[in-house]
C-alpha positions in Angstrom: 190.8 -89.6 282.1 194.6 -89.2 281.8 194.7 -92.1 282.7 196.7 -106.1 300.2 196.6 -106.2 303.4 199.8 -107.6 305.0 200.4 -109.3 308.4 203.4 -108.1 310.3 206.2 -110.5 310.3 205.6 -113.2 312.8 209.1 -113.5 314.0 210.8 -110.7 316.0 214.6 -110.0 316.3 216.5 -112.8 317.9 217.9 -112.3 321.5 221.6 -112.7 321.7 221.5 -112.0 325.3 219.2 -114.8 326.2 221.1 -117.3 323.9 224.3 -116.4 325.7 222.6 -116.7 329.1 221.4 -120.3 328.2 224.8 -121.2 327.1 226.3 -120.0 330.4 223.9 -122.2 332.4 225.2 -125.3 330.4 229.0 -124.6 331.2 228.6 -123.8 335.0 230.8 -126.8 335.7 233.8 -125.1 334.1 236.5 -123.2 335.8 235.3 -119.7 336.2 238.6 -118.2 335.0 238.3 -120.2 331.8 234.7 -119.7 331.3 234.9 -115.8 331.1 237.0 -115.5 327.9 235.2 -118.3 326.1 231.8 -116.9 326.9 232.9 -113.4 325.8 234.0 -114.8 322.4 231.0 -116.9 322.0 228.7 -114.0 322.8 230.4 -111.7 320.3 230.1 -114.4 317.5 226.5 -115.1 318.1 225.6 -111.4 318.3 227.2 -110.8 314.7 225.6 -114.1 313.4 222.1 -113.0 314.9 222.4 -109.6 313.4 223.2 -110.7 309.9 220.5 -113.3 310.1 217.8 -110.6 311.3 218.7 -108.2 308.6 218.5 -110.9 306.2 215.0 -112.0 307.4 213.8 -108.4 307.6 214.8 -107.9 303.9 212.7 -111.0 302.9 209.6 -110.1 304.9 209.3 -106.4 304.9 206.4 -105.1 302.7 208.0 -103.6 299.3 208.0 -99.7 299.1 205.7 -98.5 296.2 208.3 -96.1 295.3 211.5 -98.2 294.8 212.6 -100.9 292.4 211.2 -103.9 294.5 209.3 -106.7 293.1 205.6 -106.0 294.0 203.1 -108.5 294.7 205.0 -111.0 297.0 203.2 -110.7 300.2 200.0 -111.8 301.6 196.8 -110.1 300.6 193.2 -110.1 301.9 190.4 -107.6 301.9 186.7 -107.3 302.5 184.5 -106.0 299.8 180.7 -105.7 299.2 178.7 -107.5 296.4 175.2 -107.2 295.4 172.6 -106.7 298.2 174.1 -107.3 301.6 176.7 -109.7 300.3 180.0 -109.4 302.3 182.9 -111.0 300.3 186.3 -111.9 301.9 188.9 -112.1 299.0 192.3 -113.2 299.3 195.1 -114.0 297.0 196.8 -117.6 297.4 199.7 -119.4 295.8 198.2 -122.8 296.2 194.9 -123.7 297.5 192.4 -121.3 298.9 192.7 -120.8 302.9 189.7 -121.1 305.1 188.5 -118.0 306.7 187.9 -117.9 310.6 184.6 -115.7 311.4 183.8 -115.2 315.0 185.5 -118.5 316.0 183.9 -120.6 313.4 185.5 -121.9 310.0 184.1 -120.5 306.8 185.4 -122.3 303.6 186.9 -120.2 301.1 186.3 -121.1 297.4 188.2 -120.3 294.1 187.0 -117.2 292.7 189.6 -117.0 289.8 192.0 -119.5 288.8 195.8 -118.5 287.9 196.6 -117.3 284.5 199.8 -116.5 282.7 199.6 -112.8 283.7 198.0 -113.6 287.2 199.8 -116.7 288.5 198.0 -116.9 291.7 194.5 -118.0 292.9 192.0 -115.4 293.9 189.9 -117.0 296.8 186.5 -115.9 298.2 184.7 -116.5 301.2 181.1 -115.1 301.9 180.6 -114.0 305.4 177.5 -112.8 307.4 176.8 -108.8 307.6 176.9 -109.6 311.3 180.6 -110.9 311.6 182.6 -109.2 314.2 186.0 -110.9 313.8 187.4 -112.1 310.6 190.8 -113.6 309.6 192.1 -115.5 306.6 195.6 -116.9 306.1 196.7 -115.2 309.2 195.7 -111.9 308.0 193.0 -109.8 309.8 190.5 -108.2 307.7 187.8 -105.6 308.5 184.4 -106.9 309.4 181.3 -105.3 308.0 180.3 -102.1 309.7 177.3 -102.1 312.1 176.7 -98.5 311.3 178.1 -95.8 308.8 179.3 -92.8 310.4 182.4 -92.2 308.0 182.7 -92.9 304.4 185.7 -92.2 302.3 185.4 -91.9 298.5 188.8 -92.3 296.4 189.6 -93.0 292.7 192.0 -93.0 290.0 194.9 -94.7 292.1 197.6 -96.1 289.9 200.7 -94.4 288.5 200.3 -93.2 285.1 202.5 -94.6 282.4 200.8 -94.5 279.1 201.8 -93.1 275.6 204.1 -90.3 276.1 203.1 -89.4 279.6 205.2 -90.9 282.4 204.4 -90.1 286.1 207.4 -89.9 288.3 206.5 -93.2 290.1 209.6 -93.4 292.1 209.0 -90.0 293.8 206.5 -90.3 296.7 205.5 -86.7 296.4 204.6 -87.3 292.7 202.9 -90.7 293.4 201.7 -90.5 296.9 199.7 -93.7 296.8 201.4 -95.1 300.1 200.8 -91.7 301.9 197.2 -91.4 301.1 196.5 -94.9 302.1 198.0 -94.3 305.6 196.1 -91.1 305.8 192.8 -93.0 305.1 193.8 -95.6 307.6 194.4 -93.0 310.2 190.9 -91.4 309.5 189.2 -94.9 310.7 186.5 -94.9 308.1 183.5 -97.5 308.3 183.6 -97.9 304.4 185.8 -96.8 301.5 184.1 -96.4 298.0 186.5 -96.7 295.1 185.3 -95.0 292.0 187.5 -96.6 289.4 190.8 -96.7 287.6 193.8 -98.6 289.0 195.8 -99.9 286.0 197.7 -97.2 284.2 201.1 -98.7 283.6 200.7 -99.7 279.8 203.8 -98.2 278.4 207.4 -99.3 279.7 209.5 -96.4 281.3 211.9 -95.2 278.7 215.6 -94.9 279.3 215.6 -91.2 279.7 213.0 -91.3 282.4 214.8 -93.9 284.3 215.2 -91.8 287.6 211.3 -91.2 287.5 209.9 -94.6 286.7 212.7 -97.1 285.8 212.0 -100.6 287.0 208.2 -100.0 287.6 206.3 -103.0 286.3 204.1 -102.5 283.3 201.3 -104.7 281.5 197.9 -106.0 282.7 199.5 -108.4 285.2 199.6 -109.2 288.9 202.9 -107.5 289.6 201.7 -104.1 288.1 198.2 -104.3 290.0 200.2 -104.9 293.2 202.6 -102.1 292.5 199.9 -99.5 291.8 197.3 -100.6 294.3 197.6 -103.7 296.6 201.1 -102.9 297.9 200.8 -99.0 298.5 197.1 -99.2 299.5 197.3 -102.0 301.9 196.7 -99.8 305.0 193.6 -98.5 303.6 192.4 -102.1 302.6 192.9 -103.2 306.2 191.0 -100.2 307.6 187.6 -100.8 306.2 185.5 -102.7 303.8 185.5 -101.6 300.3 182.9 -100.9 297.4 184.7 -101.3 294.0 183.6 -99.6 290.8 185.7 -100.1 287.6 186.9 -97.3 285.3 187.9 -96.9 281.8 191.2 -98.2 282.5 189.6 -101.5 283.7 187.8 -102.1 280.3 188.0 -105.1 278.2 189.7 -103.1 275.4 192.6 -105.4 274.5 193.7 -103.1 271.8 194.9 -100.6 274.3 196.0 -103.2 276.8 193.4 -102.0 279.4 193.1 -103.9 282.6 189.8 -105.6 282.2 191.3 -109.2 282.7 192.9 -107.9 285.9 189.7 -106.4 287.1 187.8 -109.7 286.5 190.6 -111.7 288.1 190.6 -109.9 291.5 188.1 -107.1 292.0 184.9 -107.8 290.0 181.8 -108.6 292.0 181.2 -111.8 290.0 183.2 -114.4 288.1 182.3 -113.8 284.7 184.2 -113.6 281.3 185.6 -110.1 280.7 182.7 -107.9 279.5 182.3 -104.1 278.8 178.7 -103.9 279.8 177.8 -105.3 283.1 174.4 -104.8 285.1 174.2 -102.1 287.9 173.5 -103.5 291.3 172.5 -102.0 294.7 174.5 -102.3 298.0 172.8 -102.1 301.2 174.9 -101.2 304.2 173.6 -100.2 307.7 170.6 -98.4 306.3 172.6 -96.6 303.5 172.1 -97.8 299.9 174.7 -97.4 296.9 174.0 -98.2 293.3 177.2 -99.3 291.6 176.9 -98.5 287.8 179.5 -99.6 285.2 180.4 -96.7 282.7 183.8 -98.0 281.8 183.5 -97.5 278.0 181.0 -94.5 278.0 182.6 -92.0 275.6 182.9 -88.6 277.2 182.4 -86.1 274.5 180.9 -86.5 271.8 178.3 -89.0 272.6 178.8 -92.4 271.0 175.5 -93.4 269.5 176.1 -97.0 269.5 176.7 -97.2 273.3 173.5 -95.2 274.1 171.0 -98.1 274.0 172.8 -100.3 276.4 173.4 -97.6 279.0 169.7 -96.4 278.5 168.6 -99.9 279.6 171.0 -99.8 282.5 169.4 -96.5 283.8 166.1 -98.2 283.7 167.4 -100.7 286.1 168.7 -98.0 288.2 165.1 -96.9 288.6 164.0 -100.2 289.7 167.0 -100.6 292.0 166.4 -97.2 293.8 162.7 -97.7 294.2 161.9 -97.7 298.0 165.5 -96.8 298.9 165.5 -93.0 299.7 168.7 -91.0 299.8 170.7 -93.6 297.6 174.1 -92.8 296.5 174.8 -93.4 292.7 178.3 -94.7 292.3 180.2 -95.0 289.1 183.6 -93.8 287.3 182.6 -91.1 284.7 180.8 -88.1 286.0 177.1 -87.9 284.5 177.2 -84.1 284.6 180.5 -82.3 285.0 182.7 -79.7 283.1 186.4 -79.2 282.8 188.6 -76.8 280.9 190.2 -77.9 277.6 192.2 -76.1 274.9 189.0 -75.3 273.1 187.2 -74.1 276.3 184.8 -75.7 278.7 184.5 -79.4 278.1 181.3 -81.0 279.2 181.0 -84.7 280.1 179.7 -87.3 280.0 177.6 -86.9 276.9 177.0 -90.5 276.1 175.6 -91.1 279.6 173.5 -87.9 279.3 172.0 -89.1 276.1 171.2 -92.5 277.7 169.5 -90.9 280.7 167.3 -88.9 278.2 166.4 -92.0 276.6 165.2 -93.6 279.9 162.9 -90.7 281.2 165.5 -87.8 281.3 166.0 -88.1 285.1 167.7 -90.1 287.8 165.3 -91.7 290.2 164.0 -89.2 292.8 165.4 -91.6 295.5 169.0 -90.9 294.2 170.4 -88.0 296.4 174.1 -88.0 295.3 176.4 -89.0 292.6 179.9 -90.1 293.4 182.4 -90.4 290.5 186.1 -90.2 289.5 187.6 -90.2 286.1 188.9 -86.7 286.2 192.2 -86.6 288.1 191.1 -83.9 290.5 188.7 -82.9 293.3 185.5 -81.3 292.3 181.8 -80.7 293.0 178.8 -79.7 291.0 175.3 -78.4 291.9 172.4 -77.8 289.7 169.8 -74.9 289.4 167.2 -77.5 288.6 167.5 -79.5 291.8 169.0 -82.7 290.4 171.5 -84.5 292.7 174.9 -83.0 293.3 177.9 -84.5 291.3 181.0 -85.3 293.4 184.3 -86.0 291.7 187.1 -87.8 293.7 189.7 -88.6 291.4 192.8 -87.5 293.3 194.0 -91.0 294.6 197.6 -90.6 293.2 197.5 -90.9 289.4 199.0 -88.0 287.6 196.9 -84.9 288.2 194.9 -83.1 285.4 195.5 -79.4 285.0 191.8 -78.6 285.3 191.1 -75.9 288.0 188.9 -73.1 288.7 185.2 -72.1 289.2 182.5 -73.1 286.7 179.4 -71.8 288.3 176.8 -70.4 286.0 178.0 -72.4 283.1 175.6 -74.5 281.4 175.8 -78.1 280.2 173.1 -80.6 279.0 170.6 -77.8 279.1 171.1 -77.1 283.1 173.1 -74.5 284.7 175.5 -75.2 287.5 174.4 -73.5 290.8 178.0 -74.2 292.1 181.0 -75.9 290.5 184.6 -75.8 291.5 187.7 -78.0 290.6 191.0 -78.3 292.1 194.0 -80.3 290.7 195.2 -81.8 294.1 195.8 -85.2 295.3 193.2 -86.5 298.0 189.8 -87.9 298.5 186.3 -87.1 299.7 185.2 -87.8 303.2 181.6 -88.0 304.3 180.8 -87.8 308.1 177.1 -88.2 309.2 175.9 -85.5 311.2 172.8 -87.2 312.6 170.6 -90.2 312.1 169.0 -88.6 309.1 170.3 -88.1 305.7 172.5 -85.2 306.8 176.3 -85.4 306.0 179.4 -83.3 306.4 181.3 -83.5 303.1 185.0 -82.8 303.2 187.7 -82.7 300.2 190.7 -83.8 302.0 194.0 -83.2 300.3 197.4 -85.0 300.7 198.6 -84.1 304.2 195.2 -83.7 305.6 194.2 -80.2 304.8 190.6 -79.6 303.8 190.1 -77.8 300.3 186.4 -77.5 300.6 183.8 -78.3 303.2 180.2 -78.9 302.3 176.8 -79.9 304.0 174.8 -82.5 302.4 171.1 -82.4 303.5 169.1 -85.2 301.6 169.8 -84.2 297.9 171.0 -80.6 298.6 174.7 -80.0 298.7 175.8 -76.6 300.1 179.5 -75.8 299.6 179.2 -72.0 300.5 
């Protein structure tokens, strides 16, 4: 709404003591009394020289902090993401040709996914690997292999630093743009999978001089440096922790009038190499017995509904029925919530009305096999359950973009002709964590805030969510 993994340096500090020892062995023929002062001076000089070189090397190779004025996008980036079906894709960013991947001791050729452009002057590479892969590296970077089972899933969205119009997030303040801290928190949680529910690119307006202390020097525009600053640099620990499913948000639409990030999305993260498009087909991802339907809702107007958009979305919801058939307890993943409410100046604000009208045009229901809806878009954490038994709506939009002001209890309010059985929102940074309870469709669902506290704990049994 308002709104890469890096290897450790391969060289370590030089060892001046070892260098001095080596030099000493080469001059053992010298007079002992003459040797000592010479060696002392030489060792001191080497120590000063080595220290200076080490500091210079560290400056060149250390990952840039996302909260300081350091050029972003200069490291090595590689990650694992899922495509349609059981397709496992290893993506990487290269300055030249595409490096080969090494999978369980075998070489897998990496192909060009996207060629360099003016705004993205690097090659995006891709290698498809087997779902059974156990060890994967590319260009010297270890990337997470596909999970053999899903015990812990993290859902996060709305990640980038917000700089648009007259609103400027304090990107240089880690407490106000906590992307790096949340990424380390996700890494420490050791998930089997991360589901991203959209919106990375927010840096559309250059920081004004009067805001220089808060966002001065932060890159802007749909280009690689902006994407690296907002996501690939700060979220590199989370990218190296687990494979990802990526869903695009409204800030990755192909609306060039508003300088949205569609070109960047199709350059690095889209599941297929196609021209920038505002309407892409839904697809199903199957991972270790759990199915996800990824649905593109990037341009669906929230409120009111946009009649011209309804037919295309209605057609896509028909495809959702086909994709979900025979796959019980499928999770529906998109950016804009299907059924949610927030507070506005005029009172409760219902969304998404375009998607709601499209669902009505395609049978007025989601497939019975869909048991949970995972979305972002609202810069907050929220859940909505329904009196008529439709699947619960989860919102995980606290990934580090400037927070909305929505908060409170919306239970017993009615939208789209249905009453919320339970509905709460909190405006906090964080994410949703699902931990499997047993081998059936029972999960513990937690809303985890920045710092690790749990705002709300729920239990998901099939399609029934209990957050009491």
